[in-house]
C-alpha positions in Angstrom: -46.8 37.7 -28.9 -43.3 38.3 -28.6 -42.0 40.2 -25.5 -41.3 43.5 -27.2 -44.9 43.5 -28.7 -46.5 42.7 -25.4 -44.6 45.6 -23.8 -45.7 47.9 -26.5 -49.2 46.7 -26.1 -49.2 47.2 -22.3 -48.0 50.6 -22.8 -50.5 51.1 -25.3 -53.3 49.8 -22.9 -52.0 52.3 -20.2 -52.0 55.2 -22.7 -55.6 54.5 -23.7 -56.6 54.2 -20.1 -55.0 57.6 -19.5 -56.8 59.3 -22.4 -60.2 57.8 -21.0 -59.4 59.4 -17.5 -58.2 62.5 -19.3 -61.4 63.2 -21.2 -63.3 62.9 -17.8 -66.8 63.2 -19.3 -69.3 61.3 -21.5 -66.7 60.8 -24.1 -64.5 58.9 -21.7 -67.2 56.9 -20.6 -68.3 56.2 -24.1 -64.7 55.2 -25.3 -64.3 53.0 -22.2 -67.6 51.2 -22.9 -66.7 50.6 -26.6 -63.3 49.4 -25.5 -64.8 46.9 -23.2 -67.1 45.5 -25.9 -64.1 45.3 -28.4 -62.3 43.3 -25.7 -65.3 41.2 -25.1 -65.6 40.5 -28.8 -61.9 39.5 -29.0 -60.2 38.7 -25.8 -56.8 38.3 -27.9 -57.2 41.9 -29.2 -53.9 44.1 -29.4 -54.3 47.7 -28.2 -52.1 50.1 -30.0 -51.3 53.8 -29.7 -50.6 55.4 -33.1 -50.8 58.9 -35.0 -50.0 61.0 -32.0 -52.5 59.8 -29.6 -55.1 57.6 -31.4 -56.4 54.3 -29.5 -56.2 51.5 -32.2 -57.3 47.9 -31.8 -55.9 45.3 -34.0 -56.1 41.5 -34.8 -54.2 40.5 -37.9 -54.5 44.1 -38.9 -56.5 47.1 -37.7 -60.0 46.6 -36.5 -60.8 50.3 -35.6 -59.5 53.3 -34.2 -61.2 55.4 -31.5 -61.1 59.0 -31.6 -63.0 61.7 -29.6 -64.3 64.9 -30.7 -66.3 67.7 -28.9 -69.6 66.3 -30.2 -69.0 62.6 -30.8 -66.7 59.6 -30.1 -65.9 58.2 -33.5 -64.9 54.5 -33.9 -63.4 54.1 -37.4 -63.2 50.6 -39.0 -60.3 50.2 -41.4 -62.0 48.0 -43.6 -65.7 49.1 -42.9 -66.7 49.4 -46.5 -66.3 45.6 -46.9 -68.2 44.6 -43.7 -72.0 43.7 -43.4 -73.6 45.9 -41.3 -77.1 44.7 -40.9 -77.9 46.8 -37.8 -77.0 49.9 -39.6 -74.4 50.9 -37.1 -72.2 52.8 -39.6 -73.5 56.3 -39.7 -70.2 58.3 -40.8 -67.6 58.2 -43.6 -70.3 56.3 -45.8 -68.7 57.9 -49.0 -65.2 56.2 -48.7 -64.3 53.3 -50.5 -62.6 51.5 -47.7 -63.4 52.9 -44.0 -66.6 53.3 -42.3 -67.3 55.0 -39.0 -69.8 54.9 -36.1 -70.4 58.3 -34.5 -71.6 58.0 -31.0 -73.2 61.2 -29.6 -73.6 62.1 -25.8 -76.4 59.8 -24.5 -76.6 57.6 -27.4 -76.9 53.9 -27.0 -75.1 51.2 -29.3 -76.6 47.9 -30.0 -73.8 45.9 -28.3 -74.4 42.5 -29.8 -74.4 44.1 -33.1 -71.3 46.1 -32.5 -69.5 42.8 -31.3 -70.6 41.1 -34.4 -69.1 43.9 -36.3 -65.9 43.7 -34.5 -65.6 39.7 -35.0 -66.4 40.4 -38.8 -63.5 42.8 -39.1 -61.2 40.3 -37.4 -62.3 37.5 -39.9 -61.9 39.7 -42.8 -58.4 40.8 -41.6 -57.6 37.0 -41.2 -58.7 36.2 -44.6 -56.2 38.8 -46.0 -53.6 37.1 -44.1 -54.5 33.7 -45.4 -54.4 35.1 -49.0 -51.0 36.7 -48.5 -49.7 33.4 -47.1 -50.9 31.4 -50.0 -49.3 33.8 -52.5 -46.0 33.7 -50.8 -46.0 29.9 -50.6 -46.3 29.8 -54.6 
């Protein structure tokens, strides 16, 4: 990662940490827990801060965003419709052709191993797209 990109990611990480503290309730705890799982699934994940205050986790493209609402913490996977979800974690944005989301309500548990598998699959899908693009440029 280049120095400028590393600085941006560091700043984004600080903003995400600030958002978690600012929430100060179950939503902050949930967002922190899911962030930890994302980092466990991919220690090389890049944290970003986009769209006027949305935490974003990326690796060769967006993996997912983390939004907090009054009733849920929503993790929206950018290419969720293309991911296998055998554990049935996706429970929101099911009508979309591209994205899928996981809404987590207060006190709700998430299957940690299934979530990490979903993150890894999203990264793999992002990487596959990168390989295809590189092959097209080489022709």
